[in-house]
N, C-alpha and C positions, 0 to 999 in steps of 0.2 A: 976516190969511191966517196960517195957521199953517204950524210948519216942514214939511221935505219929509220923509217917512219918511226915518228912519236919520242925519238930523242931533240934533244934542248944543246944549242952553243955550251959550250964550257964558260961557268960566268952568268948563266942565265936567272939564275933565284938571286945573285947577289946584284945584279942591273936591274931585277925587281925591286927590290929593295930600295936600291938607289932612289929608284922614281918615283917608289911610294914615297920617303923621307923628305924628298924637296919636296912632292907635292900637297904633303898632308899639310902642314900651315895655311896651304890657300882653301882646302878642302873645310876646315875647322874655322875659317873667316869667314866663306861666302854661303857654306852649308848648301841646299838645295839648288840654289842659285849658281854655283859652280856649273864652268860648259868644259868640256874636254879641250878646248882652246886654252880655255883659261887655264885648267891644270896641265896641262902637257907645256905651257910657256911657264909656267911655276916649276916644273920639274927639268926646265933647260932644253925641253924635247918637243916631238912635233905629235899633232893627232894621230898619222899612221904607225908612230912608235909605240905609242900609249894604247892603240890598237892593237897593234901585235903583240905587246906582252901580257895584256888584261883582258882585250875584248871592247864591249861597248862602256858606256860612263856607269852603269849599275856595278859592272864588275870590278871596274877600279874603286869603287868607294866599298866594295865589299872588301875586295885587295888591303884597303888601306884602314879599313878595321879592325883584320887579321894583322897589320904590321905595329897597329898601336895596342894589341893588345902584345903582340911580341915585345916590342919596347917595352910597355908594364909591367913584363913577368917578376922582374927584382921587389919593382914594388909589392906584386900578391905573395909574393914570396916571403916578406917581412910581415903581411898581414896574417899570413898564417902562422906563423912561428910565433904561438903565445908565449908571455914572458912570466918566469915565475915571481913570484910575491904576493898572489893575489888577482882576482877575478877582475875587481873593479881598477884598479891601476892598469894591468893590464888591457882593459877597455880602453880607459883616459887616455893611453900613450896608442895605441890603433887609432882613435878618433882623433885625437891630433896629426899625427900623421895623415890621416885622410884629410884635414881640413889645409894644413900646410899645401899638400900637393893639388888641391883644388884651386886654392887662391893662388900659387906662386909658381907652380909647375903645369899648369896646363890640363892638369887632370878636370875641370871644370869645363873647360872648352870642348874637352872629348867627348864627355857623357852628356853634356846640355847638347851640342852638335847633332850629337848622334843619336840624343831622344828627338829633335826634331824632325830628322830625315826619317828614323825609323818608323816613327808614329803613324799608323794605318797603311804602312808599306806593305806588300806582299812578302819580300826579299829582304830588303832592308829592317824590316821591323824583327823577325828573329836572329837575323846577323847582328844585330847590337843586341838582344838579349845572348846568344850565344858566344859571342866575343867580346863584349865591355862588359856588360852587368853582371849576366849570370857567373864569369872571372870571379868578380869582387865578392858576390855570396859566399860561392863556394869557398875562398878562403878566407872569409868570416865566420863560417861553418868550422873550419879546418880548424880555426885557433880557437872556438869555442868546444869541439870537440876535446881540444887536449884540456880544457881547464875541466870538463866533464872527466876527464880521466884521472885529472886528480882530486877529483872530489868537493870542487869550486863551483863547480855550474850543474842543477837540479836536472832530473830525467825528462828533462822536454827535447821535444823533435828540433834535433839543429835546425833544421831548414827553417822552422818559423821564426825560431831564435835568432837567425840573421837577418830574416829580412824584419820583424821587432827592431834588432840594433841600430842596420843601416840604413832602412827607410827614411824615417823622421830626419835624421839626416842630411841624407842628400834633397830631401824637398825641403829642408831648412834654406839648405846652398844655392841649391836652383830659385829659390824664392827671393833671396836675398840677392845675390852674383847674376844668375843668368838671366832673370827677369826683372831686375831693379826694384824689386823689392826694400832694397836698402834708401832708396830715396823716397818712397812713400810711405812704408809700414817698415820703419828699421826694428834688427830683432838683433842682439847680441848672441851672435851664433856661441862664442866659444860659453856662456854661459847656461847657454841651452843644452850644450855636450855635458856638462858637468852634471847638470840637473837629469838630466838623461839618462847617463852612466846610474846614479844612483836610484832612479826608476828601474831600471835593468836589473841593478842587483836583488835591490827587495824583489822583482819579480819570479828572477829566474836564477838565481843565486840559490847554493844548497842551504837546506834548512835543518839539517842533521847537527845534533851536538859537537861542538867545536870545530863547524866545517864553517856556519854563519859569517862569523866575525872575522876570517880572512879573508871572506870575500870582494 
């Protein structure tokens, strides 16, 4: 007996993840220039197989961004979990992890390539926001919310605060690493982060007596 219409083979989702994991490095390397043939070759598969599991090339890229999000969830969970001991040290730790992931674990390639593919694209732009950019911002909001509950962060809009915290650091990393600014306009990103955290704590930390010192 055949399968009912709309049902999938056992292991269908696992096969999709296997294909995506294999082709993502090529997608990150070539970005918008990666053809279906190149992606299929990187996955050790064929173009018809990719079309069977995903559809067209745009759908492959959308699925790849979703797989990047799935693989990045442990990091996002770490980002969300605030550390006791004060706002300042918690944010230093969070941003140092972002720098390490950006430089050594492919995070910079993911965000840089995703941005280049998404800018001005009616489908990939919102997908990038939904599956890569917003998860980072929302995880940061979660961390700040915890500090707010502990009385270490002032009564600020958490979305605005997360944008204010993350945006300058991501811009600095794109400037230095993704766009080659380290060669033409070097910036000590680590020192920038230290000063940025100090400025953020002064602007957003709690100011009531007994709390500002622990921020």
